[in-house]
N, C-alpha and C positions, 0 to 999 in steps of 0.2 A: 504494500500500500504506500502510495506517495504521501498522501495526507488525508486525515479525516478532520472535519470541523463540524461542530454541533452547535445548533442554536436551541435554546430551551426557554421555558416559560419565564417571562419577566413581568408582563402585565396582561390581563385578559380584558380581557375586556368584560299619468294621472293628472290630477290637478296639484299645483304646488301646495295649496292649503291642505288638501286631504293627505298628501304624502308626508308633509312635515308634521301634521298632527299625529299621524301614525307612528312617527319616529319616537314619540314619547313612550311607546311600548317597546322595550329593549330586551331581547332575549339573552344577550350576552352580559356578563358581569365582570367587573374588575377583580383581580386576585393575583396571587403570586405564590412562589414556592420553588423549591429545587427539584428537578426531575432526576431521579437516580440514574446513573450511567448503566449502560448495558454491556460494556466491554472496556478493556484498558484503552483501546484506541479512542473511544468516545470520551473517556475520562480525560485523556491527554488533550483532547480538542476543546474542552470547555473553556479553558483560559484564552485560547485563540479567539473563540467566538465572542466571549465577553469583551475582548479588545476590539471587536468590530472587524476581524480579519476574515476574508472569504475562504471557502474551500479552494484548494488548488489540486487538480488532478489531470491525468493524461488520457485515461482510457474511457471512463464512464462516470456518471454522477446521478444521484437521486436526491431530491429535496421534497419533503412532505411534512405532514402536520404532527407526527408523533414518532419518537425514537424507535418504538417497537416496529412500526410500519416501515420506516426507512431502513432499518436493519434487515427486515424481511426482503425488501426490494434489492438492497445492496448484496445480500447473499446470492440472489438470483443472477445479478449482473456479474458478480465475481466468478461464477461458474460458467459464464459464457451465454447466459440468457439474453434475450432481446428486451428492448424497452417495453414491448407488449407483455412479455412474461412478467417482468418486474411490476408492471402496472397492476396485474391481477393480484400478485402477492401483497402489494402495498394496500390496495383497496380493501381486500377482505380482512386484513389486519386492522385497518382504520375502523372498519365496521364493528370490530370488537372493542378496541381501546379508546376510540373517539366516537362512540355511537350516536352522540347528539348531533353530529354534523353531516354524516354521510353513511352509506351502507347499502345492503342488498335491497332495502325497501325504498330506495330513492332513484335518482336519475343523474346523468352526467353528460357533459360535452367533452369530446376529445379532438384536439388538433394534432395531426400526425404528419411528420416529415419522413418520407421513405428514402433512405440513403441510396438504394439501388436505382430507383427511377428519378431521384432528385425532385420529386413532386410533393406538394402538401395537399392533404385532403382532411375532411372533418367527418366525425361520426356523431350523430344526434341520438343520444340515449335518454332524451327528455321523457318525463312521464306524460301520459295522455289522459284526457277526460273520458270517463266511462261513456258508453253509448247511450246510457239512460240519463246522462246529465243534460240539463237545460240551461239557457241563459239566466234563469232565475234561481240557480242553485244556491247562491249566497244572498238571497233577498228574503225579507219577511213577507207575511201575507199581504202587507200593504205595498209591496214592491220596493221597499227601502233596504239599503245594504245592511247586512248584519254587522255587529261589532266584530272586530278582527278575531279575537280568541273564541267568540261564540261560533265562528266558522271553522277555526283551526282544530280545536280539541274534539276528537272523535272521528267517526268514519266519513263524514260529509266531505272532508278536504282531501281524501286519499285518491291519488291518481295511480294509473297502472305503472308499476315500477319498471325502469329501463336499465338500471345499472347491471343486473346479472346478464341480460342479453348483450349489452355493450362489451362486457368483459369477455364473453364467449366469442363474440364476433371478431374482436381484435386479436384474440389468441389464435383463432382459426386462421386469420389472414396473415399475422405477423409473428406468431409465437413459435418457439422451437422446443420448449420444455414440457414435460408431462403436466397435464392439466391438474390432476389430483395432487401431484407433488407441490404445485404452487399454492394450493389451499391448505396443505398440511401444517405449516407453521402456525397459522391462525387457529386451526382446529386443535392442535396440541395445546396452545396457550389458553384456549377457551376451556379445555378440560382441566388443565393444571392451575389456572388462575393467573391473574396479573395484578399488580399494585395500582390502585386507583390514583390517577394523577391529580394534582392540586386543582387544575382547571375543571376537570370533570366533577370533582367534589363540590367546587364552588357553584357550578351550574345546576347540579342536582339540588343543592340547598335552596338556590334562588327560585327553582321551578317546582318545589315540592308539592304545592297545592294542585297544579295541573297534572303532574306525574301521578298523583293519587287518584285521578279520575278513572284509571284502569287498574284492576286488581293485579293483573300480570305485570304491568309496568311498575306499579308500586312495590310489588314483592321483590323485583330485581334491583331497583335503584334505592329503595328504602326498606331494607329487610328489618322486620320487627318494628316497622313504623318510623325508623330513624334513617335520615339521609346518609348515604355513603360518605365516609371521611377519607381524606387523602391518606394513602398508604394501606387502606383496607385491601385485602385480597379478594378479588371478584372472579367467581367461576361462572361460566355460561355454557352449561351442558346442552341446552337447546340449540345454541349457535353451532356448537361442535357437531351436533347431529345434522343440522342443515348443511354444513359444509361437507360432511361425509356423504350425504345423499347427492349433492351436486357433483362431488368428485367422482362418484361411482356412476351416476346416471346422466351427468351433464345438466345444463341449465333448463333443459326441457322439463325437468322435474319441478322447477320453480313455477313454470307457466301452465302446468297441467298436473293432475294427480292430487295426492293428499295435501301437499303444502299449499297449492293453489286454492283448494277447497277451504283450508283453514284461514288463509288470508281473506277470502271473500266472506266467510262466516263472521270473522272478527269485524270487518268493516260494516257489514250489514246488521250485525248484532249490537253494535256500539250504541250508547245512549243517544248520541248525535249521529244517527245512522247515515251511511253513505250508500251509493248505488253501484259500486264496483261489482262486476260479475265475472264468472269463470270465462265467459266469452271474451271479455276485455283482455284478460291475461293471455288467452289462447291466441289472439290475433295480433298481439304486440310485436312490432318489428323495429329494429334499429335502422336508421336512415343515414346513408352516406351522402354528404352534401358537399358542393364545391366550397373551398375556403374563400372567405371574403378578405381581400387585401387592399390596403390603402397606402399610398406613398407618403413618406416622411423623411426628408433630408437624406436622400439617396438610399433609403431603406424601404422595404415592403413589410408592412405590419399586417400579419395574417391571423385571422381568427375565425370564430364561429358566427355564422349568419343566422337569420331568423329560423327558428323561434327565439334565438338569443338576440338581444340588442347590443351585445358586447362589442363585436368587431365593428359594427356600424358606428356606435357612439364613440369608441376609442379612436377609430379612424377619422371621424368627423372632427373631434376635438383636436387631434394632431394636425389634420389638414387645414383647419382654420388658423392654426398657429404657424404654419409653414412660412408665411411672409414676415414673421416677427423674430427679432433677436431675443432669445431667452438666456443668453450667456451670463447675465448679471446674477443668476442663481436663485435658489429656492427661498432666500430671505428677502428678496427684492419685491416691494409692493406692486410695482408695475408688472413684473413677471406674473405675480399672483393674480392681478386683475385680468391679464390676458388669458391665463389658464382657466380662471374661474368663469369668465363670461363665455369663453369658447365651450366649456362644459355645459353651461346653462343653455346655450343655443342647440347643442347636440341633444340635450334632454328634452327640449321642446319638440324637436323632430321625432325623437324616440316615442314620446307620449302620444303623438298624433298618428304615426304611420306604422310602427313596428308591431308585428304579431306573427303567429304561425303562418309562414308563407304558403303552406299547403291549403290554407283556408282564406287568406287575405293577400291580395297582390301588394307587395311591398316595393317601393321605388328604390331598391338598393343601389343600382347604378347611378340614378339621379342624385341620391343623397351623398354619394362619394365622388361625384364628378368634380374635377379640379376647378372648373369655372364656377360651379355652384358654391364650392367651399371658399373660393376666393371672394365671391360676392358676400357670403355670410361672414367671412373673416374681416372684411372691410368694416363691419359694424364695430369691430374692436379698436378702431383707430383713435378714439377719443382718449381723454385723461381720466374719466370717472367711470364708475360702474354703470352698466346699462340699466336704465330705470325699469325697464321691463323687457321681456323677450317673448317671442311667439314662434310657432313653427314656420319654416320657410315653405317655398313652393318648388321642390326639386322636380326635375323632368320625370314625368309619370306616364306610362302607357295605358293607364286606366283612369277614367274620369270618376273618381270616388271621393266622397266627402266623409271624413271621419271626425268624431269628437275626441277631445283629449281624454286620455286614460286616467284612472284613479287607482290603479292596482297598488297594493301595499306589498313591499318586498323588504323583509327585515334581515339583519345580518346573521348569518350562520355559515354553513358550507365548508368545503375544504379544497385545497389545490395541490396537485402533484406535478412536478417537473422532472423529466428523466431524459438523459442522453446515454445511449448504450455504446459499447465498444465498436459497433459496426457503423456508427454515425446516425442511427435512427433517433428521432426526437419525438417525445410525447409530452403534450401539455394538456392536462385534464382537470377540469373543475367539476366537483361532484358534491351532491347535496341531498338532504331530505327536507330542505327549505328552512322552516323555523327551527330553533334549537329544540331537539327531541321530537320534531315533526308533529304528527297527529297525536302523539303520546300513546299510540296503540302499538303493542309489541307482539310479534308472531315469529316463532322459530328462532328466538334469540336476537332478533333485530327489530328496529323501529320502522314503522310505516310512515311515509312522507305525508306532508300536508301541502303538496305542491299545487293543488288546484287553487289555493288562495293567492297564487301569482296571477290569476286572471283578474280582470276588473270585476268588482262586485256588481257594478252597474252595467247594464247591457246597452243603454242609450243615454244620451244627454240632450235635452231639448229636442227630442225626436230624431237626433242624429246618432247612428250606431257607433259603438266603440269597437275598434279593431280587435282589441284583446279581450273581448267578451267570451264567456263560456260557451262552447259548442261541443257536441258529441264527437269524440275522437281527436279533438284539437289538443295541441301542446301549448301550455301557457308561456307567455313571454318571460324571458329571463334576462338578467344582467351579467350572467357568468361570462367571463372574458378570457378563456384560455388562449394564449397568444404565442406565436412563433414569429420572430422578426428576422427577415432575410436581408442579406446584402450581397450583391454580385452573385445571386443564385444559390447562396449557402446560408444556413441558419446561423445567427449570431447571438440571439437572445431568446430565452424561454421564460415566459412570465405568466402570472395569474395570481388570483387571490380570492378568498371568501370576503363577505361583507355586504350582502344585500345589494341594493342599487349603487352603493358607494364603490363596489368592485370596479366599476368603470373608471372612476377617479383614481383609485389606488393603482390600477394597472397603467393608466396613462402617465401618472407621475413617475412610476418606476422606469418606464421607457424613456421619458424626457430626462430623468436623472442619469441614465446610462448613455444616452446619445448626446444630449445637449450639455450636460454638466460633467461628463467624464467620470461618473461614479462607477465603482465596481458593484457587483450584485449585492454584497452585504451592506454597503453604504446606501444603495438605492432602497433596499428593503427596510432599512432603519430610518429613512427620512421622516421627519414630522409630517403629519397629514394636514392638508387644507383642502377641503372638498366643497364644491358649490354645484348643486344640481338644480335648485329651484329659486335661487335668490339669496337665501341666508347662507353665509359662509361658515361652514363647520371648521373649527380650529381644534387640533388635538390638545387636550389638557395635559399639563405637565411637560410640555415641550416648547421649543423656541417659536412654534406657531403662535402661541399666545401673545408674543411680543408684537405681532402684526395687527392685533385687533384694533388698536387706535387708528393706525394709518388706513386700514381698510374701511373703518367707519367714516373717516374723513372724506373718502372718495365715494361714499354712498352705500356701503354694504351694511346690512345687519349681520352681526356675528354671533356665533354660539360656540362657546368653549365646552368641549365634551370629550368623552372617550371615543376613540376611533380605532376599533380593534380589527385591523387587517390581518391577513395571514399570507403575505407575499412569499412566494417561493420562486427564486430566480436562478437562472444559469446563464452565464456568459460563455460564448463559444468562440475561441480564437486559437492562438498557438497552443493554449491549454484550456481546460475547463475551469471556470470559477463558479462557485455556488454560494447563494446567500439565503438564509432562512429568517423570517420575520421575528424580531426579538419580542414581539407582543404575545406570541403563542409558543407552543411546545415544539415547534418544528425544528428539524435538523437537516443538514446536508452531509452526505457521505459520498466519497469518490475514491477512485483508484487510478 
């Protein structure tokens, strides 16, 4: 091994009015603690990480949200597996040790660079709305939107999971290692138990009331009625059995048979019953889609298109900034004005136009057209904050009129970045949506509440909302798994959890590495300043707070608050450099 560097837990964490009001409901909590090392190599790396030093490696690298998961992926890469093989091992381990953020009961988006063909493609493992769902799924009898957690907790919010199918698809396409063997480390740890991390313990304590809504979920996270404490040994025999079945029978056993029947019975039998059926599981398919790429300073920033808004919004933000000099750096108020208002303009278009492209025509080309972005970028030329923003009019081959969306998307999720020894690159963002999802547990894993990423309203003033609920539709997401290319080769792998702030976190990391010359660890640790709908969120306890007065002077309202990203970055050049977000438990390992 050339070097191992580990990052560990230091702190945890529509319409503009509706979205900002929703942000008062925060599923993440701040916390801290030391994550015990898994090996001497990791122990030796802690000091380097604490000093802000990135991983240096020659052959391969993996960065993800929990040391157990990263170690599982690193072991696969060390024995010659591909990034696809490692991704399987990392995800199933995350589902055990970080169950609140992602797992078999959720969905994921993958951006994949194939070293053999030199091409980028994407895989859509997003959850789907049940066939029995209607646009009024999240409305009361009077047609008014439900309160967020009234919709989340229980079966109503559960969409058809996509993560198992995605893992199977990429393993079939790009994997070389035995499928069952990739599941084995997580299965063994589920049987033997693992030490509960400080972050998981903090989140369980903060969500105890909602976790108590299901007997199965409560028994797992609050044995004897007491929330798990950091350091407790947690055994998950149902999860081990699920992985055993999937290892022996393949993921078909997830989408049909006894496990599928149990999932459906749990959803339909919940107090807040849902409409997921066995048919919904049986017909689920992963979709391969073209990557969406946007130009930025001689780079191509490539990511996931609709139903994700990530690649479009990140690409628009960067595209509007193309004509401006950002070299003054992250502490310059003019730079922050430019980035903040570019983001606001991108979010205005996002709220109007972006939804599942299989159901709604989305003007992707028009939204990323250089002339359109230059026109939108010209709005940034003043000295003060834009008093208001609205969606633009990108070139559109359909004459459609959409109302602005009000979907609520809160921070949770997880991100995995991998480069293997063959040059393949994987950038995958994975989620069950809200922390602990629907709070329903089946087979040792939590079921998602992904359907609440749809707009609860179907129309506004008689005008339809693009991201409304429809049978079989995939809800809009902000997940932004990204691979940045230069001269035909990958140079940056990026992504983060964090709800709709994912877009701002990812864009800043890319700006940090391209414009400010930061290494991946420095870029991951940058203080966050995020503006989506007018109010500028400033990360508490960082240098971002010092900009509050100057930003206020030029017209912004500011809000100092925790901004718990989970950026996992890899820079690809003469060597590999990796950075893991110091706000969470993530680590980077390489060889």
